[in-house]
C-alpha positions in Angstrom: 0.1 0.2 0.0 2.9 2.4 0.8 4.3 1.7 -2.9 0.9 2.8 -4.2 1.2 5.9 -2.2 4.7 6.6 -3.3 3.5 6.2 -6.9 0.8 8.5 -6.5 3.1 11.0 -4.9 5.5 10.7 -7.8 3.0 11.0 -10.5 1.7 14.2 -8.6 5.0 15.5 -8.5 5.6 15.0 -12.2 2.4 16.6 -12.9 3.4 19.8 -10.9 6.5 19.8 -12.4 5.0 19.7 -16.0 2.7 22.3 -15.2 5.7 24.5 -14.1 7.4 23.7 -17.2 4.4 24.7 -19.3 4.0 27.9 -17.4 7.8 28.5 -18.1 7.2 27.9 -21.6 4.4 30.3 -22.0 6.3 32.9 -20.2 9.1 32.5 -22.5 7.0 32.3 -25.6 5.2 35.7 -24.5 8.5 37.4 -23.9 9.8 36.4 -27.2 6.6 37.6 -28.9 6.8 40.9 -27.0 10.5 41.5 -28.2 9.4 40.3 -31.9 6.5 43.0 -31.7 9.0 45.7 -30.6 11.3 44.9 -33.3 8.5 44.6 -35.8 7.4 48.0 -34.8 10.8 49.5 -35.2 11.1 47.6 -38.7 7.7 49.3 -39.5 8.8 52.6 -38.7 12.0 52.3 -40.8 10.3 51.0 -43.8 7.7 53.9 -43.4 10.6 56.4 -43.3 12.3 54.8 -46.4 9.2 55.4 -48.5 9.4 52.1 -49.7 5.6 50.8 -49.8 6.5 47.4 -51.6 9.1 46.6 -48.8 6.5 47.9 -46.0 4.0 45.5 -47.6 6.2 42.5 -47.7 7.6 43.2 -43.9 3.8 43.2 -42.8 3.2 40.1 -44.6 6.1 38.6 -42.9 5.4 39.9 -39.5 1.7 38.5 -39.7 2.9 35.1 -40.7 5.6 35.1 -37.9 2.9 35.8 -35.6 0.4 33.3 -36.7 3.2 30.8 -36.6 4.2 31.7 -33.1 0.4 31.5 -31.9 0.3 27.9 -33.5 3.2 26.8 -31.9 2.0 28.1 -28.5 -1.3 26.3 -28.9 0.3 23.1 -29.8 2.5 23.5 -26.6 -0.7 24.0 -24.5 -2.5 21.0 -26.2 0.7 18.8 -25.5 1.0 19.7 -21.9 -2.8 19.4 -21.4 -2.5 15.9 -22.8 0.4 15.2 -20.6 -1.1 16.4 -17.4 -4.6 14.7 -18.4 -2.5 11.3 -18.6 -0.8 11.9 -15.2 -4.2 12.5 -13.4 -5.6 9.3 -15.1 -2.4 7.5 -13.9 -3.1 8.7 -10.3 -7.1 7.8 -10.6 -6.2 4.4 -11.8 -3.8 3.8 -8.9 -6.3 5.3 -6.4 -9.0 2.9 -7.9 -6.5 -0.1 -7.6 -5.6 0.9 -3.9 -9.3 1.1 -3.0 -9.9 -2.3 -4.8 -7.1 -3.9 -2.7 -8.1 -2.4 0.6 -11.7 -3.3 0.2 -11.2 -6.8 -1.1 -11.7 -9.7 1.2 -8.6 -11.1 2.6 -7.1 -14.2 1.0 -6.9 -17.2 3.1 -3.4 -19.1 2.8 -3.8 -22.6 1.5 -6.7 -21.8 -0.8 
């Protein structure tokens, strides 16, 4: 029974660690996006000052594409993390159910 409790604790610890890593990845992605947006703003200003409308349109399209790709990566990361956490929770539930079954099962008589 102690082994089951330890297994549940390990799975919960893994779940918490995964949640922390997901949050760290989100924070990092947000910081990268913020820097990219700031740089994009500077590039937009430079393109406007240069008077090159074609270059500015190309830049805008590139920025929009990069932002869309970054959002897709963020969503995929959240989905993967959600699946990992859901799997860990299911393992905890399975172990808990097995533990309850083991505790509630009638004792097995030796020799039978």
